[in-house]
ZAMARGU-4260 file (C-alpha; in steps of 0.2 Angstrom, whole numbers, plus 5000, padded with zeros to 4 digits):
<rodrens>
0) 4847/5246/4861 | 4849/5240/4880 | 4859/5224/4885 | 4843/5214/4888 | 4836/5218/4870
5) 4853/5214/4863 | 4854/5197/4872 | 4836/5193/4866 | 4841/5197/4848 | 4857/5186/4849
10) 4846/5172/4856 | 4834/5174/4841 | 4848/5174/4829 | 4856/5158/4837 | 4839/5149/4837
15) 4836/5154/4818 | 4853/5151/4811 | 4862/5138/4822 | 4850/5128/4833 | 4836/5127/4821
20) 4846/5120/4807 | 4855/5108/4819 | 4838/5102/4826 | 4832/5098/4808 | 4849/5089/4805
25) 4849/5079/4821 | 4831/5074/4818 | 4836/5068/4801 | 4851/5058/4806 | 4845/5051/4823
30) 4838/5034/4820 | 4821/5031/4826 | 4819/5023/4843 | 4807/5008/4845 | 4795/5008/4860
35) 4805/4993/4868 | 4821/5003/4866 | 4814/5018/4873 | 4807/5009/4888 | 4824/5000/4891
40) 4833/5017/4891 | 4819/5025/4902 | 4821/5011/4915 | 4832/5012/4930 | 4842/5027/4937
45) 4859/5035/4934 | 4871/5034/4948 | 4890/5033/4947 | 4890/5030/4929 | 4884/5048/4927
50) 4899/5054/4936 | 4911/5044/4925 | 4902/5052/4910 | 4905/5069/4917 | 4923/5069/4914
55) 4926/5076/4932 | 4919/5063/4944 | 4915/5068/4962 | 4924/5055/4972 | 4917/5061/4988
60) 4900/5055/4982 | 4906/5038/4979 | 4917/5037/4995 | 4902/5043/5006 | 4891/5029/5000
65) 4889/5018/5016 | 4895/5000/5013 | 4881/4988/5014 | 4883/4976/5029 | 4873/4961/5034
70) 4862/4964/5049 | 4862/4952/5063 | 4847/4942/5057 | 4854/4941/5039 | 4871/4935/5046
75) 4863/4922/5057 | 4854/4916/5041 | 4870/4914/5031 | 4879/4906/5046 | 4864/4895/5050
80) 4852/4889/5036 | 4863/4892/5022 | 4877/4883/5030 | 4865/4868/5034 | 4859/4868/5016
85) 4877/4867/5009 | 4880/4852/5021 | 4865/4843/5014 | 4870/4846/4996 | 4882/4834/4987
90) 4886/4841/4970 | 4893/4825/4963 | 4877/4816/4967 | 4866/4830/4960 | 4875/4832/4944
95) 4880/4814/4940 | 4869/4802/4949 | 4852/4809/4954 | 4851/4824/4941 | 4841/4834/4954
100) 4843/4840/4971 | 4838/4828/4985 | 4820/4830/4991 | 4827/4834/5008 | 4836/4849/5000
105) 4820/4855/4991 | 4810/4853/5007 | 4824/4863/5017 | 4823/4877/5004 | 4805/4878/5005
110) 4804/4877/5024 | 4818/4890/5027 | 4812/4904/5016 | 4826/4902/5002 | 4812/4906/4989
115) 4806/4922/4998 | 4821/4933/5002 | 4814/4947/4992 | 4796/4945/4999 | 4791/4957/5013
120) 4788/4950/5031 | 4770/4955/5031 | 4767/4942/5017 | 4778/4929/5027 | 4794/4932/5017
125) 4812/4936/5024 | 4813/4953/5016 | 4832/4953/5016 | 4843/4966/5009 | 4851/4965/4991
130) 4868/4961/5000 | 4860/4946/5009 | 4852/4940/4993 | 4869/4940/4985 | 4878/4932/5000
135) 4866/4918/5000 | 4868/4914/4982 | 4886/4916/4982 | 4889/4904/4997 | 4878/4891/4989
140) 4887/4893/4972 | 4903/4888/4980 | 4895/4872/4985 | 4883/4868/4970 | 4879/4880/4956
145) 4864/4869/4952 | 4857/4873/4969 | 4862/4891/4968 | 4852/4894/4952 | 4837/4885/4959
150) 4837/4898/4974 | 4842/4913/4964 | 4829/4913/4950 | 4813/4915/4961 | 4822/4930/4970
155) 4827/4939/4954 | 4817/4940/4937 | 4802/4930/4941 | 4784/4931/4946 | 4788/4936/4964
160) 4797/4951/4960 | 4785/4957/4947 | 4770/4954/4958 | 4779/4963/4972 | 4782/4978/4961
165) 4767/4979/4950 | 4754/4966/4956 | 4736/4971/4961 | 4733/4970/4980 | 4723/4954/4977
170) 4738/4946/4967 | 4750/4951/4981 | 4738/4944/4995 | 4735/4928/4986 | 4752/4924/4979
175) 4766/4932/4989 | 4762/4921/5005 | 4761/4905/4995 | 4778/4910/4987 | 4785/4914/5004
180) 4780/4897/5011 | 4786/4887/4996 | 4768/4882/4992 | 4771/4889/4974 | 4787/4886/4964
185) 4788/4901/4951 | 4796/4902/4934 | 4796/4915/4921 | 4794/4912/4903 | 4802/4925/4892
190) 4814/4917/4879 | 4806/4909/4863 | 4815/4899/4849 | 4814/4915/4838 | 4816/4928/4852
195) 4832/4927/4862 | 4842/4943/4865 | 4829/4952/4854 | 4816/4949/4866 | 4805/4963/4859
200) 4802/4951/4844 | 4792/4939/4855 | 4781/4929/4843 | 4770/4922/4858 | 4753/4931/4857
205) 4737/4933/4865 | 4720/4939/4858 | 4708/4948/4869 | 4691/4940/4869 | 4676/4935/4879
210) 4672/4918/4885 | 4662/4908/4898 | 4674/4904/4912 | 4672/4897/4929 | 4653/4897/4929
215) 4653/4915/4923 | 4646/4922/4906 | 4656/4932/4894 | 4672/4934/4905 | 4685/4946/4897
220) 4701/4937/4895 | 4715/4932/4883 | 4716/4917/4871 | 4735/4914/4873 | 4747/4904/4861
225) 4765/4902/4866 | 4781/4891/4864 | 4795/4895/4876 | 4812/4887/4880 | 4826/4888/4892
230) 4814/4892/4907 | 4823/4889/4923 | 4812/4880/4936 | 4800/4877/4922 | 4799/4858/4925
235) 4794/4859/4943 | 4785/4876/4943 | 4767/4878/4949 | 4766/4896/4944 | 4771/4902/4927
240) 4775/4920/4923 | 4772/4923/4904 | 4778/4937/4892 | 4768/4939/4876 | 4761/4952/4864
245) 4743/4956/4866 | 4731/4961/4852 | 4713/4967/4853 | 4706/4965/4835 | 4688/4967/4841
250) 4692/4982/4852 | 4685/4975/4868 | 4698/4986/4878 | 4698/5002/4867 | 4703/5008/4850
255) 4721/5001/4849 | 4723/4984/4841 | 4741/4981/4846 | 4742/4983/4865 | 4760/4978/4866
260) 4770/4966/4877 | 4760/4960/4892 | 4764/4949/4907 | 4752/4937/4915 | 4752/4923/4929
265) 4746/4906/4925 | 4745/4891/4936 | 4754/4877/4928 | 4739/4865/4931 | 4728/4876/4921
270) 4720/4867/4906 | 4731/4868/4890 | 4747/4872/4899 | 4761/4860/4893 | 4775/4859/4906
275) 4787/4846/4913 | 4800/4842/4900 | 4818/4846/4904 | 4833/4853/4895 | 4850/4848/4902
280) 4861/4864/4903 | 4879/4857/4903 | 4877/4844/4917 | 4872/4858/4929 | 4855/4849/4930
285) 4845/4863/4938 | 4827/4862/4932 | 4826/4870/4916 | 4814/4866/4901 | 4802/4872/4888
290) 4783/4875/4890 | 4770/4879/4877 | 4751/4881/4874 | 4739/4885/4861 | 4723/4895/4862
295) 4723/4894/4881 | 4710/4905/4889 | 4715/4915/4904 | 4704/4929/4913 | 4711/4947/4911
300) 4713/4948/4929 | 4728/4936/4928 | 4738/4950/4919 | 4751/4955/4932 | 4744/4972/4939
305) 4727/4968/4931 | 4720/4977/4915 | 4729/4993/4920 | 4745/4985/4916 | 4741/4978/4899
310) 4755/4983/4887 | 4767/4989/4900 | 4776/4972/4901 | 4793/4977/4893 | 4795/4992/4905
315) 4791/4981/4919 | 4804/4968/4914 | 4817/4981/4911 | 4815/4989/4928 | 4816/4972/4936
320) 4830/4964/4925 | 4843/4973/4936 | 4841/4960/4950 | 4847/4946/4939 | 4861/4956/4931
325) 4867/4965/4947 | 4864/4953/4961 | 4862/4934/4955 | 4874/4932/4941 | 4888/4943/4950
330) 4886/4932/4965 | 4889/4916/4955 | 4904/4924/4947 | 4912/4930/4963 | 4908/4914/4972
335) 4918/4905/4958 | 4932/4917/4960 | 4933/4914/4979 | 4932/4896/4977 | 4946/4895/4964
340) 4957/4908/4974 | 4956/4897/4990 | 4957/4879/4982 | 4969/4882/4968 | 4980/4893/4979
345) 4981/4879/4992 | 4983/4866/4978 | 4998/4876/4971 | 5007/4876/4987 | 5004/4858/4991
350) 5007/4851/4973 | 5025/4848/4970 | 5035/4847/4954 | 5055/4847/4953 | 5055/4847/4972
355) 5046/4863/4974 | 5028/4869/4975 | 5021/4873/4958 | 5015/4890/4964 | 5033/4895/4965
360) 5035/4893/4946 | 5033/4910/4938 | 5022/4904/4924 | 5010/4897/4937 | 5012/4912/4948
365) 5006/4923/4934 | 4990/4913/4933 | 4988/4914/4952 | 4990/4933/4952 | 4976/4934/4939
370) 4965/4923/4949 | 4967/4932/4965 | 4968/4950/4958 | 4953/4947/4947 | 4943/4940/4961
375) 4947/4955/4972 | 4941/4967/4958 | 4925/4957/4955 | 4920/4956/4973 | 4923/4975/4974
380) 4911/4978/4960 | 4899/4966/4967 | 4898/4975/4984 | 4898/4992/4977 | 4884/4989/4966
385) 4874/4981/4980 | 4877/4996/4991 | 4869/5006/4977 | 4854/4995/4976 | 4852/4995/4995
390) 4851/5014/4994 | 4836/5013/4982 | 4846/5015/4966 | 4842/5005/4950 | 4857/5008/4940
395) 4853/5000/4924 | 4869/5004/4915 | 4880/4998/4930 | 4869/4982/4931 | 4874/4978/4913
400) 4893/4982/4917 | 4893/4970/4931 | 4884/4957/4922 | 4896/4957/4908 | 4912/4960/4916
405) 4909/4949/4931 | 4904/4934/4921 | 4918/4936/4909 | 4930/4938/4924 | 4923/4922/4931
410) 4928/4914/4914 | 4946/4920/4915 | 4948/4914/4933 | 4941/4897/4930 | 4951/4895/4914
415) 4967/4899/4924 | 4962/4888/4938 | 4960/4873/4926 | 4977/4877/4918 | 4985/4876/4936
420) 4976/4860/4941 | 4979/4852/4925 | 4973/4833/4925 | 4966/4836/4943 | 4954/4849/4935
425) 4948/4839/4920 | 4945/4823/4929 | 4927/4824/4936 | 4922/4816/4953 | 4918/4820/4971
430) 4936/4826/4974 | 4935/4839/4959 | 4929/4856/4966 | 4931/4866/4950 | 4926/4855/4935
435) 4907/4858/4937 | 4911/4877/4938 | 4921/4876/4922 | 4906/4867/4914 | 4894/4881/4920
440) 4904/4895/4912 | 4893/4897/4896 | 4877/4897/4907 | 4880/4914/4915 | 4888/4921/4899
445) 4871/4918/4890 | 4857/4922/4902 | 4850/4939/4906 | 4856/4946/4889 | 4870/4937/4879
450) 4887/4944/4884 | 4892/4949/4866 | 4876/4959/4865 | 4878/4966/4882 | 4896/4973/4878
455) 4893/4978/4860 | 4876/4986/4861 | 4869/4989/4879 | 4883/4996/4890 | 4888/5011/4879
460) 4873/5011/4868 | 4861/5013/4883 | 4874/5022/4894 | 4878/5035/4881 | 4860/5040/4881
465) 4855/5037/4899 | 4871/5042/4908 | 4877/5057/4898 | 4873/5074/4905 | 4865/5081/4889
470) 4861/5068/4876 | 4845/5062/4884 | 4839/5080/4886 | 4843/5083/4867 | 4833/5067/4862
475) 4819/5073/4873 | 4819/5090/4865 | 4818/5082/4848 | 4803/5071/4853 | 4793/5087/4858
480) 4778/5089/4846 | 4777/5108/4849 | 4791/5115/4837 | 4794/5130/4847 | 4796/5121/4864
485) 4807/5108/4855 | 4818/5121/4848 | 4821/5130/4865 | 4824/5114/4874 | 4836/5108/4861
490) 4845/5125/4860 | 4848/5125/4879 | 4854/5107/4880 | 4865/5108/4864 | 4873/5124/4870
495) 4877/5116/4887 | 4883/5101/4877 | 4895/5111/4867 | 4903/5119/4882 | 4904/5102/4890
500) 4914/5096/4875 | 4926/5111/4876 | 4929/5109/4894 | 4933/5091/4892 | 4945/5095/4878
505) 4955/5107/4887 | 4954/5097/4903 | 4960/5081/4894 | 4974/5090/4886 | 4980/5098/4902
510) 4979/5082/4912 | 4988/5072/4898 | 5002/5085/4897 | 5004/5085/4916 | 5001/5066/4919
515) 4986/5071/4930 | 4998/5075/4944 | 4989/5092/4948 | 4972/5084/4950 | 4965/5085/4968
520) 4964/5067/4975 | 4953/5061/4990 | 4965/5047/4993 | 4982/5047/5002 | 4997/5035/5001
525) 4995/5021/4988 | 4978/5026/4982 | 4982/5045/4978 | 4989/5042/4960 | 4975/5030/4955
530) 4961/5043/4959 | 4971/5055/4948 | 4973/5043/4934 | 4955/5038/4934 | 4949/5056/4934
535) 4961/5059/4919 | 4954/5045/4910 | 4936/5049/4914 | 4939/5066/4906 | 4947/5058/4891
540) 4932/5046/4889 | 4919/5059/4890 | 4928/5069/4876 | 4931/5054/4865 | 4913/5047/4867
545) 4906/5064/4862 | 4917/5065/4847 | 4912/5048/4842 | 4894/5052/4844 | 4896/5068/4834
550) 4906/5060/4820 | 4896/5044/4818 | 4879/5050/4825 | 4866/5036/4824 | 4877/5024/4814
555) 4887/5022/4830 | 4873/5010/4835 | 4878/4999/4821 | 4897/5000/4824 | 4897/4988/4837
560) 4916/4986/4839 | 4918/5004/4842 | 4903/5004/4854 | 4910/4989/4863 | 4927/4998/4866
565) 4918/5013/4872 | 4908/5002/4884 | 4925/4994/4889 | 4932/5011/4895 | 4916/5015/4905
570) 4916/4998/4913 | 4934/4998/4918 | 4932/5015/4925 | 4918/5008/4936 | 4928/4992/4941
575) 4943/5003/4946 | 4932/5014/4956 | 4925/4999/4965 | 4942/4993/4969 | 4947/5010/4977
580) 4930/5010/4986 | 4932/4992/4993 | 4950/4996/4999 | 4944/5012/5008 | 4929/5003/5016
585) 4940/4989/5022 | 4951/5002/5032 | 4965/5003/5019 | 4974/4987/5026 | 4992/4987/5021
590) 4992/4969/5017 | 4978/4972/5004 | 4988/4985/4995 | 4995/4972/4982 | 4977/4967/4977
595) 4971/4985/4976 | 4986/4990/4965 | 4984/4975/4954 | 4965/4979/4951 | 4968/4997/4947
600) 4984/4994/4936 | 4974/4981/4926 | 4959/4992/4923 | 4970/5007/4918 | 4979/4996/4906
605) 4963/4989/4899 | 4956/5007/4897 | 4972/5012/4887 | 4970/4997/4876 | 4952/5000/4872
610) 4955/5018/4870 | 4969/5015/4857 | 4959/5002/4848 | 4945/5015/4847 | 4956/5029/4841
615) 4965/5018/4828 | 4948/5012/4820 | 4938/5028/4820 | 4935/5037/4804 | 4940/5055/4801
620) 4959/5051/4803 | 4964/5070/4806 | 4952/5072/4820 | 4958/5055/4828 | 4976/5060/4826
625) 4972/5076/4837 | 4962/5066/4849 | 4976/5053/4851 | 4988/5068/4855 | 4976/5075/4867
630) 4973/5059/4877 | 4990/5052/4876 | 5002/5066/4872 | 5017/5057/4879 | 5012/5040/4872
635) 5007/5024/4881 | 5007/5028/4900 | 4999/5013/4908 | 5007/4996/4910 | 5000/4979/4916
640) 5003/4974/4934 | 5022/4971/4936 | 5030/4954/4939 | 5035/4960/4956 | 5017/4965/4960
645) 5010/4949/4953 | 5022/4939/4964 | 5015/4948/4979 | 4997/4945/4974 | 5000/4926/4970
650) 5008/4924/4987 | 4992/4930/4996 | 4983/4914/4991 | 4998/4903/4993 | 4998/4906/5012
655) 4985/4906/5026 | 4982/4924/5031 | 4969/4937/5036 | 4971/4944/5018 | 4967/4927/5010
660) 4952/4925/5022 | 4946/4943/5017 | 4948/4938/4999 | 4938/4922/5000 | 4925/4928/5014
665) 4908/4922/5011 | 4912/4905/5003 | 4907/4888/5009 | 4923/4882/5017 | 4920/4866/5027
670) 4934/4860/5038 | 4928/4841/5039 | 4941/4829/5033 | 4928/4820/5022 | 4927/4836/5012
675) 4939/4841/4998 | 4941/4859/5004 | 4943/4853/5022 | 4957/4841/5016 | 4965/4854/5005
680) 4966/4867/5020 | 4973/4853/5031 | 4986/4849/5019 | 4991/4867/5016 | 4994/4870/5035
685) 5004/4853/5036 | 5015/4856/5021 | 5019/4874/5026 | 5024/4868/5043 | 5035/4854/5036
690) 5043/4865/5023 | 5058/4872/5033 | 5061/4854/5040 | 5062/4847/5023 | 5073/4860/5016
695) 5085/4858/5031 | 5085/4839/5028 | 5088/4840/5009 | 5102/4852/5011 | 5110/4840/5024
700) 5108/4825/5012 | 5112/4831/4995 | 5119/4814/4990 | 5104/4805/4995 | 5093/4800/4980
705) 5075/4802/4986 | 5069/4797/4968 | 5074/4779/4972 | 5072/4778/4990 | 5057/4789/4992
710) 5052/4802/5005 | 5050/4789/5018 | 5068/4784/5015 | 5074/4802/5016 | 5065/4804/5032
715) 5072/4788/5039 | 5090/4793/5034 | 5087/4810/5043 | 5082/4802/5059 | 5096/4789/5058
720) 5109/4803/5056 | 5101/4814/5069 | 5098/4827/5056 | 5080/4829/5061 | 5071/4823/5077
725) 5057/4810/5078 | 5044/4824/5081 | 5050/4833/5065 | 5050/4816/5056 | 5032/4814/5061
730) 5028/4832/5055 | 5035/4828/5038 | 5026/4811/5036 | 5009/4819/5041 | 5012/4833/5027
735) 5017/4820/5014 | 5002/4809/5018 | 4991/4824/5017 | 4999/4830/5001 | 4997/4813/4993
740) 4979/4812/4997 | 4974/4829/4990 | 4982/4827/4973 | 4973/4811/4970 | 4959/4811/4957
745) 4944/4800/4957 | 4943/4784/4946 | 4928/4773/4942 | 4924/4756/4935 | 4927/4753/4916
750) 4909/4756/4912 | 4909/4772/4923 | 4895/4764/4934 | 4890/4771/4951 | 4896/4755/4959
755) 4913/4755/4967
</rodrens>
């Protein structure tokens, strides 16, 4: 028997005795996948998440990604109209007095294309990059989250995006110019009282029928019944996008009765549409409300994409959902981080307790380090994801990662900021820059998929299938109708999968024993070891993920705590990758090294924590004992950022510097003295200038009781005894006046009326 015949015989035996029984077993234990689940998994593309799942990420692929930059037109827009809009907005009046943006702001938004950033120029839109879209939303968010939400919704998941991607030429020609000019205000109705995160269970329905309409006989259309809520811009919308299930009981469109989720466009002045009521989302007062209708007839050509797109609504939504997840909400989150870094950092240097800035107390310093370090990490993830989008990628798993981790990071930052500001943070008023941001935290946490769901079910649940190099191939093979084709495809994928697991086992063991020191690194200096450590943990993640899938199979879908921890590891690998990429793209500035190190150290520590929790709670203890030894042969190897590093990071936002400016770049930072941020920046400079004078004066007058005589008395004594000059005295008085002004909080009449 020749070698070829021997190989063929071996393959046949393997197919018969190994792959065949395994295929039957896998088909039996693999849970059935609903159509909506399949469409969610099929949507989008695999990008850097695939490399992290490989166990041996190709760092050159990441580092060669060109960083997105605003073109001159986009930069001029951010510096011009966006800056002007921010000047128009008064967030206190919006949220506490008028409960709406002023008409001047609404008109400015319409006239200057804020609702058309994603619409091509041929339809009258701005046609800006994803980075520009993010930059606009982020800057407005640092002024007014209510305004930012009003701008971001039409440019993310809404009629404009759906028409652009899937609309008929007639729909594009009619609606896109009107949307671009602000003649139409769009909203999209998806969420219903009984269908929130489980949007596939939409109870709203349409019945295909024929009816006389607009002077025509027997027009094919839909009799639509719905009840929606939480619809942003709903109360002011003129164009309603609608998701519903379409049925065809009379078979007017074919043999199938349940046609599936379908999307349609409905003018809000159409007979039977009830719209205009409002919700009040935690005093953010952006327009949000319910809408409903019963047996409302719409012609079939109002379906987005026309009759050919009937039943494709869920896929359309999944493919467009990444804009809200990867652009809008991350922009809000990073905006909050930049605002807190700049304002709370300055406040901590200006505010004094026990004769020293509160930012010099180690407890406060610890919170400041988290604020600055987390903001750097979030911004790095934001810009990296935008670079992928601007390259044409649609990374669905990564969009879920940034949605969850950036909004959660925002929550941690703002909570720390409130702790530092204390009473100044909780007393609302025109002087308070972070109170409304604090109130807005649950909004970003709940929209575009609740965060609990995103972490526990989507990131790894979708990522394991979509980003793993072989699992999707195996599932595709199992779905084949032809048994012979199914068997051959499964055998090929499963064999490769086995070799993949074996390689990661030995690679993880070797890297664990050697600490990853022998791994080739694309970085030099302070980044070298981080590339090695992340490669090591990528290999460990790939191994542990495969073992979890192998041991738990389809039941892992229901083990949400375990799935959540696997998602945490994948997410932190991505966040740390983004930090290294950001540092490299910025030119590796020496002054930014503490921020880079803090972000990487924190992510590695989080990876270790999630991995330990996973290995501690997985079943099959002997296997887990072996895996623990393979992944961490010498025990815990990663620590949280050190106190020394935290001190360096906190110091960045306590002092004016290029690093502080880079960290907070893109926020609205007015310099006018009638603005809280302008006064804070002015006070920071004056206080820093006065600090050495005050220190010298206090050292020379240790017996002087400033508590009784006050700062003015101390300054007068210094001048009288020639300890300080008149010029130095004036510097101290200006600093003290500025300090006293910025630490004040607003007060109101007893009945909290608007009158002074």
